[in-house]
N, C-alpha and C positions, 0 to 999 in steps of 0.2 A: 825326413822325409816320412819316416813311421808314424809320427804324429799328424802330418798332412792327410795320409791316407786313411788312418783311423777315423780323423774328423770327418773327411768325405764319406767314409762308410756310415757314420754315425747320423748325420744329416740326411743321406739319402734314405736311411731307414726310418728316420722320424717322418720323412715326405711320404714314404709309402704306407706307414702306418697310421696315418691319420684318420679319425673317425669321419663318418659321413657329416655330422654336425659340424665339425672343425673345417671341413672342407668349404662349406658354405658360410662360415662365421665372419663378420664384419665387426670393426671397432665402432659401435654405434653410440653407447653413452657409458658414463660413470668413472668412476677412479682410474687414474693411469699412472704406472709406475714402470719405469724402465732401468735396469742395473746393468752397467757395461764395463768390462775390464778386458786389457789387452796389453799390445806392446808395440813399439814402432820406434820412431827416430825424432829428435827435436833439436832445434838449434836457435840461438839467440846471439845478437852481436848490438855491441855499442859503440858508437863514433862520436868522439867528442873531442874538438881541437885537432890536434896532430896525432892523438891516440885512438886505437880502435882495439876493442875485445871481442873476441867471439868464443863461445862455448857450445859444445855439441856432443851428442852421444846417443846410444840406445836408451829407449825411455819406456818406463812402465806407464800406463795409460788409465785413467778412471773417468767415466761419465755417469752420473746419477740424475735422472728426470723424474720428478712428481709432479702431478697435476690432475688435469680432466679432459675427457673427450666432450669437446663442445659441440661438434656437428659430425654427422657420418663420417669415420676414418681420419678425422681431424682433431689432434690433441694441442692443447696450450699447456705449458709446463714450466716450472722453476728448473734450474740445471745447475748443479755442482759438478764442475769437470776441471781436469789439469794431469798435469804429468810429471815424472821424476826422473831424473837423470844421475845416477850413482858414478862417481869418479869421472866427470865429463873432460873430453879433451878441450883444451883451452890454448888460445893464441892471442898473444899480446903485440900487436903492431908487428905481425908476421913471425913472431918468436913463439915455437909449440912446446906443449908440455902436458901435463894430467894434473886435474886438481884433485885432491885428496878430499872431499866435500861431495854434498848431494846437492844438486840444482833442482829446484821444482818451481812449478808454475800452479797457483790455486786460483780459481775463478768461480764467481757466482752470477748468475743473470737469469733471463729468461728465453724460451724457445718455443718452437713450434715444428710439430712433427706430423706429416702426411701420408698415410697408407695409400697404396694403389693396390685395390682389391680385384679380383680372388687371389692374386699372387702372392699378398702380403709382403710385399717390397716397400720401402717406405725411405723419404727423404727427410732429414730433421736440420734444423739449423737452431744455432743459440748465441746470443751476444750477452757479454757479462763484463764485469769488472774484475781484474785481477790483479796479482803481485807476483813477481820473481823474488826467490831467496835462495841464498846458498848458505849451508852450515856444514861444518866439521873441522878438523884439524885445529880447533881452539878459533876459529873465526865464524861470524855470522855477519850477513848482510841481507838487507830488503829493500827494494825498491818502493817508490811510491805506486797507487792504483792507478791502472789505465786499461783499455779497452782489450778485450780478447774475443775471439769469433771461433766459431766449432760448426763444422758442416759435415754431416754423416749421411751415407748412403747404406742402408741394410737390408737384409732378408730373414723373415723369421718363420718358423714351422709352429703351429698350433700342437701341442703336447697334452692339454686338458682343456676345460670350457673356460678357464681362466688365464692360462699362461701359455707363452710362445717363447721358443728357443731358437737363437739364430747368430749370425755373424754380420760383422759391418765393418766399412772402411771409412776413415774421418780424417779430415783435413783440419788444422788449426791455425791461427794467427794471432800475433799479440803485438803490442807496440805500447810500452809501459815505460814512464819517466824515472831515471835515475835520481835518488835524493841529491841535493845540493849541487846538482851539475846540469848545465843545459845540454841535455842529450836524452834520447829513448833507447830501451832495449827493443829490438825489432827482431821477430823471428817466426819460424814457420815450423808445423810438425805434422806427421802422418801415423796413424796407427792401424791396426786390423784388432777389432774388438770382438769378444763373445758377450751375448746379450740374452738376458731374460726379462720378459714384459709381462705385466699383469694388468689385465684389463677385464 
């Protein structure tokens, strides 16, 4: 609770302290870089034959976008994104437990970001190819690559002529095939991220 209050005060102060040049600034051209990190929840499920496996838990989340502004307030970028769940809850055909391992999703693809000015609110979407992997306790497993999607909505405040800080909410989805099995791992994630953007 204290962290949320402190964050709200900080963001309010940033908004009130913007210089006049920042209040009128747009994303017009040039290099674009957005660094995002946060936390949330992720799950994935495999159904194959009579068996089904589901893993889920609190997740650390990363999203890095690098590219260029190609028209006013519109960026095209490559995106590296994913999440990690430490010791996920696991259910196998309805029987529950906890895995002593790290479950992670890593993806790389392309995306687009559009800013609604002058509010500096943005919508960003990325589509990529990614893999699930689990490691720990002497075990390691990895899926074949499959499609991964990310949709983000955020708000930023200019803190200099090139940098803006903000917060964002994100939804993700993946469907990646398991190796040597006729079945896909499917699942969703959500996260709250803190962002730093350079343009």
